[in-house]
N, C-alpha and C positions, 0 to 999 in steps of 0.2 A: 525861438529857442531851439538850439541844436539837440539832436539825439544824444550826443556825447557831452552835453553841457554839464550834466551831473558830476562829471569827473573833476570840474574846477573846484568843487566843494570838498574834494578828497585829496589832501596833500600827500597821502601815501602813494598816489598814483602819478606823481610828477614825472616819473621816468617815461611813461608812455602817453599820458593824457594829451599833451600838446600835439603829438603826432596824429592821434585819433581825431582831434578837433579840426586840424588843418585838412586832413583827408576829406572830411565831410564838407568843409567850406568850399573846397575846390571842385567838388563833384559837378556842379552845373557848368562851370567854365571849361573843365578839361577832364572828362571821364578817365582818359588813359593815365593822367598824372594822379588822379584819385586812386587808381589801382596801385600806382607806385607807392603812394602814401600809406595805403592800407597794408601793403606788404611790410613797409618799414615799421609802422605802428605795431603790427603783429610781432615782428622780430623783437621790439623793445618790451612788449607785453609778455612774450614768452620768457625773455631773459629776466624780467621782473619775477615771474613765477619761480624760476630756478634759484633766484637770490632769496626769495621769501620762504620757500618750502624746503626744509631740510631732508625731506624724503625723496627729492628729485636727484637722480644720479647724472652727473655730467657725462655726455657721450665723448668718444675719442676725438671727434671733431665738433667745434662749437658753431658750425654754420646752421642756418635755420632749418634746413631739411633734416639734419641729424638731430637737432634739438627736439623737433616735434615727433620724430619717430622713436626716440629713446623710450623704452617700455614704461619706465617709472612715470614719465610725463603722459605718455599716450593713454595709459589705462586710468590715470587720475582724471582726465578730462572726459566729459560725457561723450559717448561715441558719435552721436549725431552732430555735436558741435565740432568734435575733432575732424569729422569728415569734410568740413568746410575749409579747414586750414590749408590743405594742399592746393585747393583751388585759388585761394588768396595769393599764395606764393607763385603759382603758375601764371596767373593773370598779371601780377606785378612784374615778373620776369619778362613776360611778353611785351609789356609796355616799355620797359627799360631797354631791352636788348634788340627789339625789332620796331621799326617805325611803322607799326600797323595800328590802325584806329581800334580802340577798345570801345565796344558798344556801351551806351549808358546802362543798359540792362545788366551787362557783365559787371560793371563797376558797382552798380547797386547791390548785386549779389555779394560782391566782395565786402562792401560796407556793412551789409547785414550780418555776414559771417563774422566780421571783426567785432561788431557790436555784441553779438551773442557770446563770443569768447570773453570779452571784457566783462559782460554780465556774469559769466561763470566765475571769473576771478573775484568779482565783488561778492558773489554768493558764497565762495569758499573763505575769502580772507577779509572782506570789508567789515567796517565797524558799524555802518548804518545801512544795511542792505534792504532794498525793496525790489520787487519783481517789476521789470520794465519790458516793454515791447517796442521794437523799432517802428517808428512812424515816418513814412516817406514824406508826408506833408511838412515835417519839421526841417527837411533839408533846405538850406538857403538857396534861393533862386537867383540872387544878384551875381553878376559876373565879377571876377577878380582878375588882376593881372597875373599872368603865369609865365615864369621863365623856364620853359621846357628843357632847354639845354642844360641849365644849372641843376635842375631836378634830376635829369638823367645822369649827370656826372656824379652827383653825390648819392644817387639812388634814394633820395629822401626829399620831403617838402621843406624841411627845416635844416638849417646849417648846424645840426648838433655837433658839438665837439666831443670827440671820444673821451677826453679827460672828464668832461661834465657828466657824460653818461656813466662812466666808471664810478665817479664819486657818488652819484645817485644810487647806483647798484649796490655799492658798499654800504650805504645807509640802510637800505632794505635788508641786506644780508645780516646786519647787526640785530635786526628785529625778527630774524627768521624763527627763532625758538618760539616766540609769541604767536606768530602767524601759523606755524605748524601745529601748535597745541590747540589753537582755536578752530582750526579747519574742520575737524571731525564734529565738534559741537555745532558749528554753523550748519553743516550739511544735514544734521539730524533735525535741527529746529526750523530750517528754511526750505523753501521749495524753488526749483529751477526747472524750467521747461524749454527744451531745445526745439527749434522749429524743424519740422519734418517736411521738406519740400516734396511735392508730388514727384514720382519717379520720372515721368515724362518731362516735366519742367526741368529737373536736374539734368537729365540726359541731354536735353536740347541745349542747355548752357554749355555742357561739357563737349558736345559735338562741335559747337561753334568755336569754342576755345581751341580744340584740337585742330580744326581747320585753319584757324589763325596761326597756330604754331607751325603749320606747314607752309605758312606765308600767304594764305588766301586773304583777300581784303573784302570786307562787307560793305564799306561805304567810301565816299570820296570820289574824285574824278577818275581815279585808277581802280575803282572797285571791280573785282572779277568774280564775285559770288552774288547770285541773285536768289532770294528765297521766294517760295510760293510763286514761281515763274509761270505765267499763263501760256498754255499752248492750245492750239485749235486742231480739231480733226481727230480726236481720240478714237482709236479702234476703227479708223477709216470713216467715221461719221462726221461729215463736214462741219456741222454746227456744234458738235460736242466739245466742250471745254475741259481742260485738265490743268492741274496746278502741280508743278514739280516742286518737291521739297527744297532742293537746291540745284542750281545749274552753275557749273564752273566754266568760266570763259578764258580763252587764250588771249595772247597779245594781239592777235589779228581780229579780235571781236567775235570769233566763232566759238561755239560751245565745245569744250574738251570732254566734259563728263556731266552726267546727271546723277544725282543721289536721291534714292528713295529711302526715307527713314521710317522705321516701324517702331512701335512701342517695345520696350525691353521684354515684355512677356510674350511677344510674338516672334515667330521664326522669321528672320530677315528675308528668307526666300519667298515669303508670301508676297513680297513686293516685286518679285522678279518680272512677272508678266507686265506689271504696271510700268516698270522701268523701261521695258522694251517698247511699250506703246508711247511713252514720253520721248524715247530716242527716235522713234519713227516720225513723230510730229516735228521734232527739232531738225531732223535730217531733211524733211520736206521744206522747212522754212529756210534753213541755212545752206543746204546743199552739201553738208558733211555730217556723217554719222558720229555722234558722241559716244564715248565709252560709258559704262554703267556701273554704279556702286549701289548695293543694297545693304543697309545696316540697321541694327536695333540698338546701337550704342555699345554693345558688347562684342558682337560678331559683325564682320564686314566681308562682303563678297564683291569681286571685281569681274567684269565681263566686257571684253572687247570682241564682239561677235564677228568681227572681220578678220581676227587672227587666231582665235582659239576659244575653247569652252570656258564657262564660268569657273572661277577658283576662289578659294578663301584667301584673304589677305589680312594683314594686321591693322590696316587703317587706310584712310583715303590718301591718295598720293599727292605730292606737291605739284605745283604748276609746272615747274621745270621738268619733272619726271613724266607728267602726262603729255606735255608738249613733245618730249623725246619719243614717247610711245606713238603719238599721233604722226610725227614725222616719219617714223619707221615704216608705217604702212606703205608709203610711196618709195622710200629709199632702199628697202630690203631687196637684196639680189638673190638669184638662184644659187644656193650654196654649192651645188654640184658643179657650177661653172667657175667657181673661185679656185684658181690653181693653188696647190699647196707649195709653200716655199721650200725648195730643196736645200737651201742654206741652213734651214732650221731642222727639218726632218727629211732624211734621205733614205730611210729604210722602209721597205714595203709594208711591214706590219704597223709601223707608226702611221703611215698614210691610210692604211685600212681602218685603223682605229678612228682617225679623224673623220674619214668618210662615213663610217658607221654612225658616229655621233651626229654629224651634219644631216645625214639622211633621216635620223630619228627626230631631230629638231624640226626639220621641214614638215614632218608628219604631225607635229604638235606635241610630241613628248617633251616634258620639261626636266626629267631626271634621268641621268645616264651613269653607268658604272663601267669603268675600264679596269680589267684585271690584267696586269702586266708584271712579269717576273722582275725582281729587283735587278737593277743594272741595265734594263732594256730601254731606258729613256722615258720614264713616266713624265718627268717635269718638262723634258724637251717636247714630248707629244702635247702636253697641256699648253705650252707656250705657242706651239704651232697651231693648235686648235684656236687659241685666243686670237692669233694673227688672222686666221682664215675667217673667223666669225666677225672680227672687227672690220676687215676689208669688205666683207659681205654686208656690212651695215646692220648686223643683227645685235651687236653689243657695243656698249661704250665703256662702262665701268666694270671692273673685275675685282673680286675678293678671293684671295688665295689663303686657305686655312690649313695650319699644321699644328700638331699638339706640343711642340717644343720650340723655344726661341731659336735654338741652333738650326732647326729644320726650316724655320721661317727665313732666317738669314741666308741659308744655303739656296733656297728657292728664289729669293730676291736677287741674289748674285747671278744665278743661272738665267733668270728672265732678262736681267740687265745685259747679259751677253747675247742672248738670242733675239731680244727685241730692243735694240739700243735706242730706237726713236720714241718709245713709249715712256711716259712719266710713271715712276714707281715710288711707293712709300712703304717702308718697314714700320708698321705701327708700334712694334715692340721697342724700337730704339727711340721713338718719339722725336726724331730730328727732321724727318722728311715732311714735305707738304702733303697734308691729308686730302687735298683735292686731286691728288694724282689719279691717273686712269686705273692703275693696278695697285691695290692695297694688299699687303701681306701681313698676316696676324696670327696669333694663337687664339684659341677659343675664348678664354676669359678676357683677353685684352679687347677684342671686338665687342664683347658683351658690355663691358664698361664704356667703351667708346660710343656705343649707340646712345647711352644715357648722357654722356658728358661732352662729346665733341660738337662744337658749334661752327657755323660758317661765318664769313666776315661780317654779315649783318646780324649775327647773334642767334640765327635759327639753327635748328638741328641739321647737321651735315649729312649724317647717315640715315636718310629717310627710308621708308619701307621699299621704295622702288629705285633707290640710288644705284645699287649694283644690278647689273644685267646677267652676270655669270658668277657663280660661286664654285671654286675648285676646292674639293675637300681631299687633302692628301692623307693617305692611309686611313681610309674610311672604315671604321669598325663600330660595333654596336654601342659601346660605352659612350661614344661621342654623341650619338643621336639621342640618347636618353639624357645625359648630363647637360648638354648644351642645346637641347631642342628649341629653346627660345630663339636662338640665332636663325634657325632654318624656318621657323614659323613667322618671325618678324620680317625678314627680307623676302621680297617676291622676285626670285631670280631663277634662271636656268641653273641646274646643278650638275656638276660632273664629279663623281667620286673616283679616286685613284687608289688602287690597292695592289700589293704584290702577293697577297695571300692567294694560293691556287683556287680556281673558281669552285672546286668541289668542297673547299674548306671555308669559303666565305660563309659566315653564319646567316641563318634565315632572316634574322632581324635586319641585316644590312640590305638584303634583297627586298624585304618588305618596305624599308624606308625609301628605296629607289623605285618602288612600285614595279618590281620585275618578278618574272617567274623564277622560282628557286633554281639556282644553278645555271641560269641563262643571263649573263651580263650583256651589256651593249657590245662589248668586244673582249676577247680573252687571248692572251699570248703567253704560253707557259714556259717554264724553266727548261724542260727537256728539249723543246723546239729551239729555244735560244742557244742552248749549249751544243747539242748534238747535230742539229740540222742546219741552223743559220750561223752557228759559231760566232755569235755576238756576245756571248759570255764564256768564261773559262770554267772548266769542271773543277771539283775539289778532289784532293787525295787525303784520306783520313788515317790518322794514327789513333787507335783506341787503347788506352792503358787502364787496367783496373787494379787499384791498390786495396789492400785488405782494410785499411782504416776508412778510406772514403766509401768503400762498398759495404763493409760489415760493422764498422765501429771499432773501438779499442777494447779488447777483453784482457784484463789483468793477467789471468792464468795462462794466456797464450804468449806472453812476453818473455824475452830472455831475462836472466837474472839481473843483468846490468840495466836493462830497460825497466824492470820491476822497481829497482831502486829509484830511478828517475821519476817513474810514475808516482811512487809514494811521496817523493819530495814535492811534486807538483799538485797532487790532488787531495792530500790529507788536510782536512779542515775541521777544527773542533774535535779532533780525535777520530773523525769519521772518514772513510775512504770508499768511493764507489767502486764496485768490481767491474763496471762496464760503462763506457762512454759511447752513446749512440752516434752513428755516422752523421745524423742531422746536427749534432753539436759542433762537429768539426767545421772550421772556417766561420763559425758563428761566434763562439766565445772560446773554443779550444783551437789553438793554432799549433800545428806540428811542423817544426822547422824543416825536418828531413823530407816531408811530403812536398812542401813548397819548393825546396831546393831542387828536388828531383824534377819537378815540372819545369822550372826555369832552366836547368841544365839541359834537359831534353830539348826545349825550345831553341836554346842557343846553339846546340850541336846539330840538330836535325832540321831546323827551320830553314826556309828559303832565304838565301843571302843575296845582297846586291853589292854594288861598288866593287866588282871583281871578286866577290866572295869574302870581302873583308868586313862587311857589316850586315847584321840581321836586317831583313826587309821590314817594311812597316807591319806592325803586329798589334792586334787587339787581344787583350786578355779579359775575358768576361768573368768578373769577380762576383762573389755572393752578396757582399755588403761593404759598407764603408770601412769597417775594421779589417776585413779580409783584404781589401784593396791596399790599405796602408801597410799591412803585414807583408804582402807580396813585394811592395816597394822596398821595405826595410831589408828583406832577404836579398833582393836583387842588388841593392847597393852594397851589401856585405860581401856577396859573391863576386861582384864585378866593380870594385872601387875605381878601376881605371876609367870608367865613364863619367866620373865626377858628379853623380847624383841627378843628371838631367836626361839621360838616355831613355829612362822609363819614368812616366809621370801618370798620376791618377786623374780620372775625369769623373767627378761626381757632382750632383746638382748643388750640394752645399758649398762647393768651392766658388768663390766670387769670380775667379779667372778661368773657369772651365771652358768658356767659349774661346778664349785666347789659346788655350792648350789645343783645342780641336783645330783651330785655324793653323797653328804651327804644325800639327800632325799631318795636315793635308799637304804641307810643303814637302816635296820629296827629299830635300837635303837638310831640312831643319829638324832639330830635336823637338819633342820626343819621337823616338822610333818605335817605342812600345807604349801604347795607351792602355792603362789598367782601368777598365770601365765598370761602373755599377749602373746598369740600365741606360745610361745616357747615349751609348753608342750601339745599342742593340738594334736600333732601326734608323733608317733614313740618312745616316751620314755617309757621304760618297767619297771614298778615297781609292782611286784606281790602283795606286801603288801598294795597297794592302795585300800581303801575300801569305800571312800566317794568322790563324784564329785559334785561340786557346779557350776551350770550354772548361772553366774551373767552377762551374755551378750547374745544378740540375735545371733543365728546362722541360716543362711538361705540356706547354701549348705548342701545337704543331705549327700554327701560324707564326708564332714568335720564333720558333726554331729556324724556320725557313727565312724569316727576316734577318736573323743573326747570320746565317750562312751567306745571305745576300751581301754582307759587308765585304766579301772577298771575290765576288763573281765578275767584277768589271774587267774588261780588257784594258791593257796598258801597253800601247805600242812603244817600242824603243826602250823598255825597261830591261836592263841586263840582269839576268838571274843566274843563280847557281843552286841546284838542289841535288838530292841523292837519287833522283829518278833519271834525269837526263844530263846531269852535269851542268856545264855552262851553256846558256842560250840567250838570245835577245827576243823581246816581246813576251809578255807574260803568258805562260801556257796553262798554268794551274795555280791553285792556292792550297795551302795545307791546313787541315783542321786537326788539332790535338784535343782529344776528348778524354777527360779523366773522370767524368761523372756519369758514365753509362748512358749518355743521351741517345747515341745511335742504337744501342741495344734496346733502349726503351721504345723508340719509334719503330723498330723492326717488329716488336711484339704488340705494340699499341698503335696501329696504323693511323688512327684519328687523333691520338694524343688526348690531353685533358684540358678543357677550356674552363677557366674560372667563371663563376657566375657573376652577373652584373653587381657591382658594388653600390651600396647606398650610403649616404652620409649617416653619421650617428643620429643626427637630429631627425632625419627622415625615418630611420628605423624605429626610433623611440616613439615618434608621433604615430606611426602606423600601428605599433603594438598597443599604445594607449587607446587608439580608436577601437581596435579589436576587443580589448578588455572592456571598454565602455559599452560596446555592443553586447558582449556576453553578460554584463551585469544587468541588462534589461530583463533577463529571464526570471521567472517566478522563484527559482531556487535562491536568487539573491535579493529577494524583496525586502529583507530586513533593513532596519534603519542604518546600521553601521555600513552595510554594503552600499546603500544609496548615498550616504554621506561621502563615501570614497568615490562613487561614480560622479557625484557633483564636483568633487575636486578635480577629477580627470577632465571633465567637460570644461571646467573653468580654465585649466591649463591649456588644453587644445584650442579653445576659443580665443584665448589671449594670443596664442601664436598666430592664429589666422588674422586677427585684427591688427597685429603688429606688422603685417606685410605692407611694404611700401608700394603704393599704387603707381608711383613714378617709374619704378623699375620695369623694364620691358618684359622680363620673365613673369612678373605679376600681372602686368597689364593684359597680357595675352590670355590669362586665366581668370579675368575679372568676373565673369558670370558665376564661376564657382566660388571665388573669394567673397563676392557680395552675398551669395547664398549662405555661406557658413560664417559670415560676420554676424549673422543674426543667431543669438544663442538658442533660440527656439528650434533651430535646425538640428540641434543635438538631443532634443527631448526623446526622440525615438529614432534610432539610426537603422535604416533599412539596408538590405544587401546592395541596392543601387547607390545609396548614400556612402556606404563603406567603400565601394569601388571608386567613387568620385574623390573621396577624401584621400585614399591611398595613392591614386594615380595622378590626380590634378593638384591637390593641395600639399601632400607630404613632401614632394621634391622641392617645394618653395620655402618651407618653414626653416627658421633659424632659431637656435637656442642661445640665450644670453649666458648660459652656464659656462664659466671659464675653466672649471675643474674637469678635464677630459676623463680622468680616471673615474670620477663620480658618474659621469655620463655613460661610460662603458659598463659600469656596474648596474646602472638603471636599465640599460638595454638587456643585460644578462638576466636581471631579476624579472623584468616584464616577460622575457622569453620563458623563464621558468614558470611563471604564473600561468601564461597561456598554455604551455605544455601540460600543466596540471589540469586546467579547465577542460582542455580538449582531449585529455588522457593520451597524450602522444608518448612514444618511446623515448623521445629526447629528454623527458623529465628525469629519467634514471641517471642520465649523464649529467644533467644540470645539478641534480642533488649531490652527486659526488663532487662536482666542481665547487659548489657552495661550501661543502664540508672542508675541502682542501683550502679554500680561501680563508675560512674561519681559523683553521689550524695555523696558517701563515701569519694571520693577525695576532693570534695568541702568543706566538714566539716573540712578538714585539710589545709585550705587556708593560714594558718600562715606559712606553710613551703614554702620558696621562690620558689623552683622548681615547686610546685603545683600552687602557686599564678600566676606564669608566664603563665600557661596554662588555667587559669580560663575562658577566652573567649570561648575556644574550649569546655571545660567541660559544660559550660552553653548552648552552641549551640546544644549539643547532646540531650538536653531536648526539642528542638523545632521541630515543624512539618516540617519546611523548610528543616532541616537536613535530615529527613527520607523521605520526599516527593521527594528529589533530586534523590533517587535511584542510587546513585553514588558510585560504589565500590572503586573508587580512593579516595573518601572522607573517606571511612572506612579504607583504607590503611594509609591515613594521620593520622587518630586517632591511629592506631596501632603504627606507628613510634613515634608519639609525646607523647603518654601516657605510653608506655611500661616501661620506666625508672622510672615511678612514683608509680607503683603497690607495690613496696617494702615498701612504706610508710604505706600501709594498714596492714602490718604484725606487730602485737604487741604481746609482752609477749610470745616469743617462738612459734609464729604461732597460738596461740589460745586465747580465751577470758579468762579474769581473773577468778580464781577459786572462786566460791561462796559456802560457807558451811552453810546449814540450819539445823534447829532442829524441823521439822514439823512432826506431827503424820501422819503416812502413813497407812491408813486402809487396812486390808486384805479384798478383795472383793470376793475371791473364793479360795478354796483349795481342793485337792483330792490326794489320794495316791494309789500306786499299779496298776494304769491303764496303761498297756503297749500300744505300738503303734498298736498291732493287736486288732481287735474288739472282744468283748466277745461273747460267744455262747448263744443262747436263748433256754433253755430246756422247753419243754411243754408236748408232748405226751409220751406214754409208751416207744417208741424207744429212745426218748431223755432221759427219766428217767434211762433207762438201761445204756445208754452211760455215764450219769453223775455218776451213782453209781460205775461203773467200774473204771472210771477215778479218783474218790475220794477215792476208797478203794483198791488202788493198793497194799497196804501192807498186806491185809488179806491173809492168807496162800494159799487158793485155787487160787486166782488171781495171787499171786506172783509165784506159781509153773508154771502156764500157761505162764506167761510172761518170765519165765526163763528156759523154755524148760524142765521142770521136770514133769514126769507123775503124775496124780492125784491118791490119795488114795480114798477108798469108802466114808469115812467121808467128804472129800473135795467135792465130787460129790453131796452128799446129801445137804450140805450147799448151794451150787450153785442152786440146784433145788428149795430149800425153798425160796431163795431171788427172783429168776426169776419168779416163778409161784405162789408166795404167798405175799411176802412183797411189790414188785413193781407193781404187777398186777396179773392176773389170767393165768391159762394154756391156755385159749382161746386167751388172749392178746398175749401170746408168739407165739401160733400157727399162729395167724393172721399175726403177723409181721415177724416171722422168720421161719415159716414152720417147717421142720424136722431137721433143723440144730442142731447138737449136742451142748450141753451147752459149752463144752470146746472150740470147734472151734469158737463159737460166741464170747466168752470172748476174745479169742486170736485175733479175727478179730478186736475187739474194742480196746483192750488194747495194741495191737501190740506185737511183740516179742522184748524183751530187746536186745539192740545193742550188749552188751558184750556177751550175751548168743548166739546170732546169729554168732558173730565173733568166739566164742569158737567152735561152731558146725562145722564151716568151716576152723578152724585154720590150719588143716593139708594142705589145699590147699593154703591158704594165705602165709604160711611160706615156701612153697615149692620153693626153689631157682631155680628149673628147669623151673618153669612157667614164660612165658614172660609177658610184660605189657598188651598185648591184652587179654591174658588168665586170668590174675589177674582182669582186668577190667570186664570181663564176670562174674567171680565168685562174684565180688562186685555187679553186676546187680542182681544176684540171691539173695544175702543177702539183698539188698535194697527192692526187691520185697517181700521177706518173712517178713522183718521188717515192711513194710507198710501194708501188708495184713495178717500178723500173721502166714501164712503158704502158701504153693502152692497146690492148689486143685488137679492139675493133671500135671505130668511131661511133658505132650505133649505141655504145654505152652512154653517149651524151644525152640520149633520150630516156635513160633509166635513172632510178635513184642512185646517188643523191643529187643528180644533175637536173631532175625534172621539177624541183621545187625551189623557191617559191614561184619562179618564172622560167618557162622552158627555154632551151637553147635557141630555138627558131624564133620565138617572140622577142628574145632579149637582144639579138644581134641582127644587123642587116646582112644581106647575102654576101657582100664582099668580105666582111669581117669573119663570117662563118667559114667561107672557103679558105681564108688565110689561116684560121685556127686549125682546121682539119689537116691542112698541108703540114703544119708544124708538128702536130701529133703523129702523123704517119712517118715523117722524116726521122723523128726520135726513135721510133721502133725500127725503122730501116737501118739506122746507124749501128744497131746491135747485131744485125744479120749479114749485111753486105760486106764483102771482102774487097779492099781497094789495093791497088798496086803499091808496092813498097816504094 
């Protein structure tokens, strides 16, 4: 008799009974097909429950994973029983999608889990229930014929017809009222006991299945995993035996890795020394040292002690990945000997950045940060680094991450150009081959792809060690918090790219890259790029301050004519505001004349192209979607001759935003003006862009410089016309029109204002609920009502923890915390340590099923008010006012029945009695009763109605060409000399000195005349500069031209035999000479900053030292010697 035989006597279960019976029958013949059958039987049984029970809510997708994770189902099933369901699904998928043998013990665990779930169904809904226990001896032992291919094709043991299944499901659905009504009664009268497997036993099964998912085979002729593998000579004692938990073998029959597994209660690193001893034994036996994993089922550590220290990883690697790492031991080349391809990167600083990263990688560092000003070629540098590491056999697969699809596409296009022979995949477009060498993606897309993307044989494609290098574009703190699962899952070298100046990169970013604050792997700043290397163009800024944008609109200050217009526009219900704050402008109040002035300013003063006939490419940074649309409306009214396509908006809601960006990048294509809301603030590269309009306030310094970076790129061959130089070819500058006081703000606030990290509403609410739950443990709240409320909060939080899907990688990486707080006992008394774990490890994972966002926002606000009251925080005063204001707004809508019903409570909120009660239970009552009403306050797509005015907006201040750096104050003789030299750089004598060309006699005489006659006397010169030769003085003031300095030392910079440290030293010399004009004495090479980290003498051989000294002396001599004309 079968375990599932009882189902034949229950016609109600016809939908899933045959599938359960077949799964048990086939167990002895084909454990893998039994696993397939269990999965199908489970699917039918789950669908039966959904049909029978009216309390179950159908999820948005009706696949099995979604069905079992839907909270109404999940919390109805006993938690121990539910915990076995994901395993049944996982094992079934393994059997169907990969031709890997499933162990009989795995299939048995699946059968037992299915039996327990069917028992739970009978316990809840059955008419003649009795408690049953699975008996292994009842499983049939006779073999039956198995058509494996057919079973795999239909993912089922039986050829069930969809129509038959649907008909049976509908029959059950018709009886759902009866099943649902009897369920509660049955649960009270009957008993059901879920089997609680020992922790180690469960983990053992789970570790095995995870290994199989990575493609490891436990049996058969091609088995590559051996358990309890015996080794001899433990700890060097010849006769001492040891038994490795798992040894993973490669195709060549040699061990790739050894795994030491510890119980979950143990620290996995307790097994570290044991793993080393096993590796020693295996190395002696096979002549090759295996890699090592230690795991307790929750945490896994990897150690290849021939290439680096131990590190934490997300799981055991696949066979292909381990083989790749093993091969690399022999294949890897000295990175300093790999030439950098000049066709990709030909600028010195790009090569320096690559050498710096390569040097760090060779030392064993796995995280690197490059700080490079916008426009200096971050993506080009990243592609060249990829090329060098790839040719050096250090990397195979690369992942490039950016935070927007437009930036992903742009990077993909750039790499295609720089590395034409590498296979590429844009994961966001979903069209390319995902097996490509370089994958480009946004953060959410790769996170989903980890869980969903399969290889040809059905296994996970993006395994933990699939990528060898991850490039993170525009690395900033929010990414590392929000998407940390990506960086914890993949075991790869990481290179972060950012344009934020190194002093402004936040501490969290340096911490993530494990670097000293303010010391990235390499930094190349904006000032050097613009003023020294001339690889970027400078900006010229126009600042205009208007009364309305700066101060707001005051009725009393308006002219009589404008007062009339104001009254027409702003009187509502007989009321008129006497003041409109500046923050309201361009949010819901739009003044035509202000926008018109900005657009006319741009069209008249902006840099033109096409012989001065057309405005050059321009980005207008707008405040919001409405503002962008209004700007377009006004532009098309003012300039109808452009037929409505000269200016277009770029906002994320527009389905064709990427097409507009692509068109904007084409020099001759419309649009020529892009009105952007956030989408073009960062990352978009358009060298032809010559005008930027700041029509919104920016307070983040990093973002401000990012936005300025949209204009900094060189553009050779661009014919420009502007009001500074007239007509010229090759972009010399770009213009910034600032109407919102941004430059003024950053002059006064050097560091700007950085917003705090944002949390999701669900994370915020969960965190506050935990804090309140902890506060309610105190004796002050020992009363029954408070404890009832605490129990409600615990139940809510606990449900959210148990609802977490363990298949998701972000959850899997936190499983030790998830498992801990899945037990409701963990909430009995929350310690400070528990609170820390719940807030940092669990809160970022939780999701709320609540669809009413306004209700959630009110929950978050009220929990904040309650906490502020408990902790006696000053924020309580503000929250009190906000609650009273909210109550007033609701009272104004008393004609809505739901609000009318709550009027007594709304009115009570305004009374002293309410607040004097100091009762947090009263606040909780307000939260519960009002949360559903907040949505009625939302009008007109969440904002106030649009008001368009036509008021004269006076300009109260304007200036141009004043950059953020402060101007110099020239007064005395020394200052006059400085000013003359800086302003006359193009005169022949000064040009020769700055370009390392010796002076002729006539040049010297002209210098003497200027310095001792025109600007002052010989005495003045003697007093200020002593006996300093004229040439050296001018060189010291004017500096040495960067290209001239680079040319002088070109033989060293281009010498492929020099390593990164040597090139860096040469660059130090160049920097010194550029800054000082020359080096007074070569003995300076033995002093700071040249003496660290390696001295001049130790770093170079005698021949190179002599050549360097000769070059340094010649540069000084060229400023002193006079040559014949």
